[in-house]
N, CA, C and O atoms as CSV, one atom per row, in Angstrom:
chain,resi,resn,atom,element,x,y,z
A,1,MET,N,N,-11.665,-11.226,-17.677
A,1,MET,CA,C,-10.335,-10.626,-17.689
A,1,MET,C,C,-9.521,-11.181,-16.521
A,1,MET,O,O,-9.956,-11.108,-15.372
A,2,PRO,N,N,-8.364,-11.725,-16.803
A,2,PRO,CA,C,-7.536,-12.270,-15.727
A,2,PRO,C,C,-6.847,-11.156,-14.937
A,2,PRO,O,O,-7.011,-9.973,-15.232
A,3,ALA,N,N,-6.084,-11.556,-13.941
A,3,ALA,CA,C,-5.274,-10.616,-13.175
A,3,ALA,C,C,-3.956,-10.391,-13.914
A,3,ALA,O,O,-3.565,-11.186,-14.769
A,4,THR,N,N,-3.279,-9.296,-13.572
A,4,THR,CA,C,-1.986,-8.978,-14.164
A,4,THR,C,C,-0.890,-9.292,-13.161
A,4,THR,O,O,-0.924,-8.825,-12.022
A,5,LEU,N,N,0.077,-10.082,-13.588
A,5,LEU,CA,C,1.243,-10.390,-12.773
A,5,LEU,C,C,2.399,-9.553,-13.290
A,5,LEU,O,O,2.825,-9.708,-14.434
A,6,TYR,N,N,2.910,-8.658,-12.437
A,6,TYR,CA,C,4.066,-7.846,-12.796
A,6,TYR,C,C,5.323,-8.625,-12.451
A,6,TYR,O,O,5.517,-9.037,-11.308
A,7,VAL,N,N,6.175,-8.822,-13.450
A,7,VAL,CA,C,7.354,-9.671,-13.325
A,7,VAL,C,C,8.586,-8.791,-13.083
A,7,VAL,O,O,8.850,-7.877,-13.864
A,8,PRO,N,N,9.344,-9.058,-12.010
A,8,PRO,CA,C,10.537,-8.250,-11.763
A,8,PRO,C,C,11.620,-8.531,-12.806
A,8,PRO,O,O,11.661,-9.610,-13.397
A,9,THR,N,N,12.479,-7.564,-13.018
A,9,THR,CA,C,13.534,-7.680,-14.026
A,9,THR,C,C,14.327,-8.983,-13.930
A,9,THR,O,O,14.576,-9.603,-14.964
A,10,PRO,N,N,14.739,-9.432,-12.723
A,10,PRO,CA,C,15.526,-10.675,-12.671
A,10,PRO,C,C,14.782,-11.919,-13.169
A,10,PRO,O,O,15.419,-12.907,-13.537
A,11,LEU,N,N,13.447,-11.888,-13.188
A,11,LEU,CA,C,12.682,-13.062,-13.638
A,11,LEU,C,C,12.198,-12.943,-15.077
A,11,LEU,O,O,11.593,-13.878,-15.603
A,12,ARG,N,N,12.452,-11.824,-15.713
A,12,ARG,CA,C,11.945,-11.627,-17.078
A,12,ARG,C,C,12.583,-12.540,-18.103
A,12,ARG,O,O,12.035,-12.730,-19.189
A,13,LYS,N,N,13.758,-13.122,-17.769
A,13,LYS,CA,C,14.336,-14.092,-18.712
A,13,LYS,C,C,13.425,-15.306,-18.852
A,13,LYS,O,O,13.449,-15.986,-19.878
A,14,LEU,N,N,12.617,-15.583,-17.819
A,14,LEU,CA,C,11.674,-16.703,-17.877
A,14,LEU,C,C,10.456,-16.373,-18.742
A,14,LEU,O,O,9.854,-17.268,-19.335
A,15,THR,N,N,10.094,-15.084,-18.815
A,15,THR,CA,C,8.886,-14.667,-19.531
A,15,THR,C,C,9.225,-14.037,-20.880
A,15,THR,O,O,8.442,-13.249,-21.410
A,16,SER,N,N,10.370,-14.373,-21.428
A,16,SER,CA,C,10.832,-13.833,-22.714
A,16,SER,C,C,10.844,-12.306,-22.699
A,16,SER,O,O,10.523,-11.662,-23.698
A,17,GLY,N,N,11.217,-11.742,-21.559
A,17,GLY,CA,C,11.356,-10.304,-21.460
A,17,GLY,C,C,10.093,-9.543,-21.096
A,17,GLY,O,O,10.130,-8.324,-20.931
A,18,GLN,N,N,8.972,-10.250,-20.970
A,18,GLN,CA,C,7.722,-9.559,-20.652
A,18,GLN,C,C,7.757,-9.033,-19.218
A,18,GLN,O,O,8.164,-9.742,-18.298
A,19,SER,N,N,7.327,-7.781,-19.037
A,19,SER,CA,C,7.303,-7.185,-17.703
A,19,SER,C,C,5.998,-7.483,-16.971
A,19,SER,O,O,5.916,-7.341,-15.751
A,20,LYS,N,N,4.981,-7.897,-17.723
A,20,LYS,CA,C,3.721,-8.288,-17.096
A,20,LYS,C,C,3.055,-9.347,-17.949
A,20,LYS,O,O,3.172,-9.353,-19.175
A,21,VAL,N,N,2.346,-10.251,-17.267
A,21,VAL,CA,C,1.632,-11.330,-17.944
A,21,VAL,C,C,0.230,-11.424,-17.352
A,21,VAL,O,O,0.015,-11.078,-16.191
A,22,GLN,N,N,-0.710,-11.886,-18.146
A,22,GLN,CA,C,-2.092,-12.055,-17.707
A,22,GLN,C,C,-2.305,-13.515,-17.324
A,22,GLN,O,O,-2.025,-14.424,-18.106
A,23,LEU,N,N,-2.805,-13.723,-16.106
A,23,LEU,CA,C,-3.069,-15.075,-15.634
A,23,LEU,C,C,-4.385,-15.097,-14.870
A,23,LEU,O,O,-4.664,-14.198,-14.077
A,24,ALA,N,N,-5.186,-16.118,-15.108
A,24,ALA,CA,C,-6.420,-16.303,-14.343
A,24,ALA,C,C,-6.094,-17.205,-13.163
A,24,ALA,O,O,-5.561,-18.301,-13.341
A,25,ALA,N,N,-6.414,-16.744,-11.957
A,25,ALA,CA,C,-6.158,-17.533,-10.746
A,25,ALA,C,C,-7.094,-17.040,-9.656
A,25,ALA,O,O,-7.559,-15.900,-9.689
A,26,THR,N,N,-7.369,-17.914,-8.685
A,26,THR,CA,C,-8.262,-17.539,-7.586
A,26,THR,C,C,-7.508,-17.023,-6.372
A,26,THR,O,O,-8.075,-16.315,-5.539
A,27,ASN,N,N,-6.196,-17.386,-6.266
A,27,ASN,CA,C,-5.383,-16.898,-5.153
A,27,ASN,C,C,-3.915,-16.882,-5.575
A,27,ASN,O,O,-3.562,-17.316,-6.671
A,28,ILE,N,N,-3.071,-16.374,-4.681
A,28,ILE,CA,C,-1.642,-16.244,-4.991
A,28,ILE,C,C,-0.998,-17.601,-5.272
A,28,ILE,O,O,-0.221,-17.731,-6.218
A,29,ALA,N,N,-1.311,-18.610,-4.463
A,29,ALA,CA,C,-0.720,-19.940,-4.668
A,29,ALA,C,C,-1.021,-20.447,-6.080
A,29,ALA,O,O,-0.133,-20.956,-6.764
A,30,GLU,N,N,-2.276,-20.304,-6.511
A,30,GLU,CA,C,-2.655,-20.758,-7.853
A,30,GLU,C,C,-1.963,-19.924,-8.925
A,30,GLU,O,O,-1.559,-20.461,-9.957
A,31,MET,N,N,-1.821,-18.624,-8.697
A,31,MET,CA,C,-1.155,-17.779,-9.685
A,31,MET,C,C,0.301,-18.201,-9.854
A,31,MET,O,O,0.806,-18.252,-10.976
A,32,ILE,N,N,0.978,-18.502,-8.750
A,32,ILE,CA,C,2.376,-18.939,-8.836
A,32,ILE,C,C,2.470,-20.249,-9.607
A,32,ILE,O,O,3.378,-20.423,-10.421
A,33,GLU,N,N,1.542,-21.173,-9.361
A,33,GLU,CA,C,1.546,-22.453,-10.084
A,33,GLU,C,C,1.277,-22.245,-11.576
A,33,GLU,O,O,1.928,-22.863,-12.419
A,34,ARG,N,N,0.331,-21.385,-11.896
A,34,ARG,CA,C,0.028,-21.126,-13.318
A,34,ARG,C,C,1.180,-20.410,-14.009
A,34,ARG,O,O,1.481,-20.680,-15.172
A,35,ALA,N,N,1.827,-19.490,-13.284
A,35,ALA,CA,C,2.996,-18.812,-13.852
A,35,ALA,C,C,4.100,-19.833,-14.124
A,35,ALA,O,O,4.766,-19.776,-15.157
A,36,ASP,N,N,4.289,-20.771,-13.187
A,36,ASP,CA,C,5.321,-21.784,-13.361
A,36,ASP,C,C,4.991,-22.724,-14.516
A,36,ASP,O,O,5.892,-23.177,-15.222
A,37,ALA,N,N,3.704,-23.021,-14.715
A,37,ALA,CA,C,3.301,-23.894,-15.829
A,37,ALA,C,C,3.623,-23.235,-17.175
A,37,ALA,O,O,4.041,-23.908,-18.117
A,38,GLN,N,N,3.426,-21.920,-17.256
A,38,GLN,CA,C,3.704,-21.201,-18.508
A,38,GLN,C,C,5.170,-20.809,-18.628
A,38,GLN,O,O,5.720,-20.743,-19.727
A,39,TYR,N,N,5.792,-20.550,-17.488
A,39,TYR,CA,C,7.167,-20.062,-17.457
A,39,TYR,C,C,7.963,-20.908,-16.459
A,39,TYR,O,O,8.192,-20.486,-15.326
A,40,PRO,N,N,8.385,-22.106,-16.886
A,40,PRO,CA,C,9.074,-23.029,-15.976
A,40,PRO,C,C,10.250,-22.361,-15.258
A,40,PRO,O,O,11.050,-21.645,-15.860
A,41,GLY,N,N,10.323,-22.622,-13.952
A,41,GLY,CA,C,11.364,-22.040,-13.128
A,41,GLY,C,C,10.862,-20.883,-12.274
A,41,GLY,O,O,11.551,-20.439,-11.355
A,42,PHE,N,N,9.655,-20.394,-12.579
A,42,PHE,CA,C,9.110,-19.253,-11.831
A,42,PHE,C,C,8.924,-19.612,-10.357
A,42,PHE,O,O,9.348,-18.872,-9.470
A,43,ARG,N,N,8.287,-20.751,-10.110
A,43,ARG,CA,C,7.997,-21.163,-8.730
A,43,ARG,C,C,9.270,-21.259,-7.889
A,43,ARG,O,O,9.319,-20.736,-6.776
A,44,GLU,N,N,10.305,-21.928,-8.422
A,44,GLU,CA,C,11.518,-22.134,-7.621
A,44,GLU,C,C,12.256,-20.834,-7.320
A,44,GLU,O,O,13.060,-20.780,-6.390
A,45,ARG,N,N,11.992,-19.794,-8.092
A,45,ARG,CA,C,12.626,-18.509,-7.822
A,45,ARG,C,C,11.821,-17.667,-6.835
A,45,ARG,O,O,12.336,-16.695,-6.284
A,46,VAL,N,N,10.552,-18.038,-6.608
A,46,VAL,CA,C,9.684,-17.266,-5.714
A,46,VAL,C,C,9.437,-17.996,-4.390
A,46,VAL,O,O,9.342,-17.365,-3.337
A,47,LEU,N,N,9.335,-19.326,-4.450
A,47,LEU,CA,C,9.024,-20.106,-3.247
A,47,LEU,C,C,10.261,-20.825,-2.725
A,47,LEU,O,O,11.155,-21.187,-3.491
A,48,ASP,N,N,10.299,-21.028,-1.395
A,48,ASP,CA,C,11.406,-21.763,-0.789
A,48,ASP,C,C,11.111,-23.267,-0.811
A,48,ASP,O,O,10.112,-23.697,-1.388
A,49,GLY,N,N,11.963,-24.048,-0.195
A,49,GLY,CA,C,11.824,-25.508,-0.182
A,49,GLY,C,C,10.568,-26.007,0.501
A,49,GLY,O,O,10.111,-27.115,0.219
A,50,GLU,N,N,9.997,-25.205,1.399
A,50,GLU,CA,C,8.752,-25.578,2.083
A,50,GLU,C,C,7.509,-25.079,1.343
A,50,GLU,O,O,6.384,-25.282,1.798
A,51,GLY,N,N,7.724,-24.423,0.197
A,51,GLY,CA,C,6.586,-23.933,-0.568
A,51,GLY,C,C,6.060,-22.583,-0.113
A,51,GLY,O,O,4.977,-22.163,-0.522
A,52,GLU,N,N,6.829,-21.900,0.736
A,52,GLU,CA,C,6.434,-20.561,1.182
A,52,GLU,C,C,7.180,-19.518,0.365
A,52,GLU,O,O,8.238,-19.794,-0.199
A,53,VAL,N,N,6.614,-18.314,0.308
A,53,VAL,CA,C,7.285,-17.231,-0.407
A,53,VAL,C,C,8.616,-16.964,0.293
A,53,VAL,O,O,8.670,-16.796,1.511
A,54,LYS,N,N,9.681,-16.928,-0.496
A,54,LYS,CA,C,11.008,-16.684,0.073
A,54,LYS,C,C,10.995,-15.383,0.864
A,54,LYS,O,O,10.303,-14.432,0.501
A,55,ARG,N,N,11.770,-15.349,1.955
A,55,ARG,CA,C,11.707,-14.192,2.847
A,55,ARG,C,C,12.197,-12.914,2.185
A,55,ARG,O,O,11.817,-11.820,2.604
A,56,PHE,N,N,13.036,-13.032,1.154
A,56,PHE,CA,C,13.526,-11.827,0.484
A,56,PHE,C,C,12.717,-11.475,-0.763
A,56,PHE,O,O,13.122,-10.623,-1.555
A,57,ILE,N,N,11.576,-12.134,-0.931
A,57,ILE,CA,C,10.652,-11.825,-2.024
A,57,ILE,C,C,9.381,-11.261,-1.398
A,57,ILE,O,O,8.839,-11.837,-0.454
A,58,ASN,N,N,8.914,-10.147,-1.921
A,58,ASN,CA,C,7.651,-9.569,-1.465
A,58,ASN,C,C,6.638,-9.705,-2.586
A,58,ASN,O,O,6.951,-9.476,-3.754
A,59,VAL,N,N,5.418,-10.081,-2.219
A,59,VAL,CA,C,4.333,-10.207,-3.183
A,59,VAL,C,C,3.212,-9.273,-2.729
A,59,VAL,O,O,2.789,-9.298,-1.573
A,60,PHE,N,N,2.749,-8.460,-3.655
A,60,PHE,CA,C,1.703,-7.489,-3.362
A,60,PHE,C,C,0.495,-7.737,-4.255
A,60,PHE,O,O,0.641,-8.059,-5.434
A,61,VAL,N,N,-0.701,-7.585,-3.690
A,61,VAL,CA,C,-1.940,-7.589,-4.471
A,61,VAL,C,C,-2.518,-6.189,-4.351
A,61,VAL,O,O,-2.862,-5.733,-3.260
A,62,ASN,N,N,-2.618,-5.518,-5.484
A,62,ASN,CA,C,-3.112,-4.134,-5.510
A,62,ASN,C,C,-2.376,-3.258,-4.494
A,62,ASN,O,O,-2.985,-2.426,-3.823
A,63,GLY,N,N,-1.065,-3.456,-4.389
A,63,GLY,CA,C,-0.240,-2.623,-3.532
A,63,GLY,C,C,-0.173,-3.026,-2.073
A,63,GLY,O,O,0.477,-2.341,-1.284
A,64,VAL,N,N,-0.834,-4.131,-1.680
A,64,VAL,CA,C,-0.834,-4.571,-0.284
A,64,VAL,C,C,-0.030,-5.874,-0.168
A,64,VAL,O,O,-0.272,-6.832,-0.903
A,65,ASP,N,N,0.927,-5.891,0.765
A,65,ASP,CA,C,1.776,-7.065,0.983
A,65,ASP,C,C,0.912,-8.250,1.415
A,65,ASP,O,O,0.118,-8.132,2.349
A,66,ILE,N,N,1.063,-9.390,0.739
A,66,ILE,CA,C,0.233,-10.557,1.081
A,66,ILE,C,C,0.514,-11.062,2.484
A,66,ILE,O,O,-0.324,-11.753,3.064
A,67,ARG,N,N,1.675,-10.735,3.044
A,67,ARG,CA,C,1.973,-11.168,4.415
A,67,ARG,C,C,1.036,-10.506,5.417
A,67,ARG,O,O,0.834,-11.031,6.512
A,68,THR,N,N,0.457,-9.356,5.056
A,68,THR,CA,C,-0.505,-8.682,5.942
A,68,THR,C,C,-1.934,-9.087,5.601
A,68,THR,O,O,-2.881,-8.673,6.270
A,69,LEU,N,N,-2.082,-9.898,4.559
A,69,LEU,CA,C,-3.404,-10.383,4.144
A,69,LEU,C,C,-3.507,-11.857,4.531
A,69,LEU,O,O,-3.433,-12.193,5.713
A,70,GLN,N,N,-3.678,-12.737,3.545
A,70,GLN,CA,C,-3.832,-14.167,3.817
A,70,GLN,C,C,-2.689,-14.994,3.222
A,70,GLN,O,O,-2.856,-16.176,2.922
A,71,GLY,N,N,-1.542,-14.364,3.060
A,71,GLY,CA,C,-0.397,-15.085,2.510
A,71,GLY,C,C,-0.709,-15.619,1.116
A,71,GLY,O,O,-1.330,-14.935,0.303
A,72,LYS,N,N,-0.271,-16.853,0.849
A,72,LYS,CA,C,-0.501,-17.444,-0.474
A,72,LYS,C,C,-1.977,-17.707,-0.744
A,72,LYS,O,O,-2.371,-17.913,-1.892
A,73,GLN,N,N,-2.791,-17.699,0.302
A,73,GLN,CA,C,-4.236,-17.916,0.107
A,73,GLN,C,C,-4.982,-16.602,-0.168
A,73,GLN,O,O,-6.206,-16.598,-0.295
A,74,THR,N,N,-4.249,-15.496,-0.260
A,74,THR,CA,C,-4.873,-14.203,-0.571
A,74,THR,C,C,-5.629,-14.320,-1.880
A,74,THR,O,O,-5.048,-14.705,-2.894
A,75,PRO,N,N,-6.936,-13.991,-1.878
A,75,PRO,CA,C,-7.734,-14.088,-3.098
A,75,PRO,C,C,-7.283,-13.104,-4.180
A,75,PRO,O,O,-6.788,-12.015,-3.892
A,76,ILE,N,N,-7.467,-13.519,-5.410
A,76,ILE,CA,C,-7.204,-12.663,-6.570
A,76,ILE,C,C,-8.489,-12.596,-7.378
A,76,ILE,O,O,-9.133,-13.612,-7.639
A,77,ASN,N,N,-8.848,-11.388,-7.768
A,77,ASN,CA,C,-10.033,-11.172,-8.594
A,77,ASN,C,C,-9.624,-10.669,-9.964
A,77,ASN,O,O,-8.494,-10.224,-10.164
A,78,GLU,N,N,-10.554,-10.744,-10.907
A,78,GLU,CA,C,-10.293,-10.230,-12.249
A,78,GLU,C,C,-9.867,-8.777,-12.149
A,78,GLU,O,O,-10.464,-7.990,-11.414
A,79,GLY,N,N,-8.825,-8.427,-12.896
A,79,GLY,CA,C,-8.366,-7.052,-12.927
A,79,GLY,C,C,-7.391,-6.682,-11.822
A,79,GLY,O,O,-6.847,-5.578,-11.839
A,80,ASP,N,N,-7.151,-7.575,-10.852
A,80,ASP,CA,C,-6.196,-7.276,-9.788
A,80,ASP,C,C,-4.786,-7.193,-10.362
A,80,ASP,O,O,-4.486,-7.757,-11.414
A,81,GLU,N,N,-3.935,-6.476,-9.644
A,81,GLU,CA,C,-2.533,-6.358,-10.016
A,81,GLU,C,C,-1.686,-7.031,-8.944
A,81,GLU,O,O,-1.734,-6.662,-7.771
A,82,VAL,N,N,-0.909,-8.025,-9.369
A,82,VAL,CA,C,-0.041,-8.776,-8.458
A,82,VAL,C,C,1.401,-8.448,-8.840
A,82,VAL,O,O,1.801,-8.605,-9.993
A,83,SER,N,N,2.173,-7.992,-7.857
A,83,SER,CA,C,3.567,-7.634,-8.100
A,83,SER,C,C,4.478,-8.536,-7.279
A,83,SER,O,O,4.249,-8.753,-6.089
A,84,VAL,N,N,5.507,-9.056,-7.925
A,84,VAL,CA,C,6.540,-9.836,-7.241
A,84,VAL,C,C,7.771,-8.939,-7.201
A,84,VAL,O,O,8.304,-8.545,-8.238
A,85,ILE,N,N,8.219,-8.622,-5.973
A,85,ILE,CA,C,9.305,-7.657,-5.800
A,85,ILE,C,C,10.425,-8.280,-4.969
A,85,ILE,O,O,10.222,-8.573,-3.791
A,86,PRO,N,N,11.603,-8.488,-5.562
A,86,PRO,CA,C,12.724,-8.949,-4.744
A,86,PRO,C,C,13.132,-7.826,-3.799
A,86,PRO,O,O,13.182,-6.664,-4.202
A,87,ALA,N,N,13.424,-8.162,-2.546
A,87,ALA,CA,C,13.832,-7.150,-1.571
A,87,ALA,C,C,15.185,-6.567,-1.993
A,87,ALA,O,O,16.046,-7.271,-2.520
A,88,MET,N,N,15.343,-5.298,-1.752
A,88,MET,CA,C,16.591,-4.634,-2.076
A,88,MET,C,C,17.562,-4.818,-0.909
A,88,MET,O,O,17.169,-4.721,0.253
A,89,ALA,N,N,18.800,-5.077,-1.218
A,89,ALA,CA,C,19.827,-5.201,-0.180
A,89,ALA,C,C,20.713,-3.964,-0.227
A,89,ALA,O,O,20.736,-3.221,-1.209
A,90,GLY,N,N,21.421,-3.774,0.838
A,90,GLY,CA,C,22.354,-2.657,0.867
A,90,GLY,C,C,22.008,-1.677,1.954
A,90,GLY,O,O,21.212,-1.982,2.842
A,91,GLY,N,N,22.587,-0.521,1.896
A,91,GLY,CA,C,22.367,0.487,2.912
A,91,GLY,C,C,23.480,0.451,3.931
A,91,GLY,O,O,24.474,-0.258,3.775
A,92,ARG,N,N,23.293,1.227,4.974
A,92,ARG,CA,C,24.342,1.306,5.997
A,92,ARG,C,C,23.791,0.935,7.335
A,92,ARG,O,O,24.521,0.940,8.327
């Protein structure tokens, strides 16, 4: 069983409206590459020009921010839940 990638609303046009997709990957970097292979344009919307997760994008594995784990090298296991969350702007 692969991991589940939860797709934020702004990126669902790439996944034909799907809110979640199943992908087999060993870490976040591989999951982003596999998502991009199936859904072209995914990588450029998540990663910056240096290949790092854009600062206004948060990626969580089972509810934990990858920035507090191993970044893009954070391992993914079967059944894990990976969420890509664009940061919310606004406030006072």
